Residue, then its C-alpha position, 0 to 999 in steps of 0.5 A: x245235149x252237150x253244148x260245150x266240150x272242154x279237154x286236152x286235144x290229143x289227136x287231130x284228123x282230116x275231119x275229126x279230133x279227140x278230145x281227153x277229159x277226166x280219162x274219157x276221150x271223145x271224137x268230135x267231127x269238126x269243119x275242115x276250115x278249123x283243122x289248121x288252128x286246132x293243129x296248133x292247140x294239139x297237147x293243150x286244153x281247148x273248148x269246143x262249142x258243140x252240137x250232136x246228131x244221130x247218124x244211121x237208118x232209124x227204121x233199123x234202130x241202129x243209130x250212132x250218136x255223133x258230136x260236131x264241134x266248133x272252136x268259136x260260137x259264130x261258127x256253130x251258129x253258121x252251121x245251125x243255120x247252113x244245115x237248115x237248107x233242103x237236102x243238106x245233112x249234118x255230114x254234107x253241111x259240115x263237109x263243105x265248111x272248107x272256108x271260114x264261115x264269115x267269107x261263106x257268109x259274105x258269099x251267101x249275103x252277096x249271091x255269089x254262087x260261083x264261089x260257093x260252088x268251090x266249096x266241097x260238095x257244093x254244085x251250081x243247084x246247091x249253091x243257088x238253093x243256099x242263096x235262096x234259103x239263107x240270103x239276108x239271114x246271114x248279116x250278122x256274120x258276114x264280112x263288112x264292106x271293105x270301106x268299114x273295115x279300115x282302122x288304124x294300125x299305128x300302135x301294132x308292131x310288124x309282127x302283130x299286123x301280119x297276126x292281124x292279117x292272118x286272123x282276118x283271113x281266117x275269117x275273124x272280125x277286124x275289131x275283135x282281132x285288134x282287141x284280142x292283139x291289144x290284150x295279148x300285147x298286155x299280157x305277153x308283151x315279149x311274144x315275138x313272131x306273127x304265129x305266137x301272137x296269133x296263138x295268144x289271140x286265140x287263146x284270149x278268144x277262147x277264154x283260156x286267158x282273161 
């Protein structure tokens, strides 16, 4: 099974991207929550953490191989647990990921079925089943309580603080986000806008820069 794919991002659609490497272009299904971030990498080299499944009717022997891709390893980890819920197939689980996975994990740990029903394809019964199946298993992916998130930002510029809030809103942990921004400021001190800081931070997160 292919677990990581690196190549040039040449197309971004509503639920899939196309990655080209050595003249071979692969369609990779991706969660909706990643589309905005992926769009910023169009035309550039990107690494996706992947998993695969076969789609179709086994009895007819007509099965189509599909690849799922995630920008961050924790997203793939969340998906692997999420898809284990009874009645959740790969497509349904992927479609539901319209919010950052850390936010969804936090809802699960809090037993917040109301918020879970805002996800595509998740009704009340499905939300209750998700909580019953996964509560207590998402603590490592959930956001920490607000009181534990406070940290000093005195060394960050206003643009970096704005970028930090964007990263947090997308589900990244504060400590990780601050570390990426700090490294970005060392490598690219001339970066100015929040969007540029976010891009530099994600380049470091993805291992594209050390």
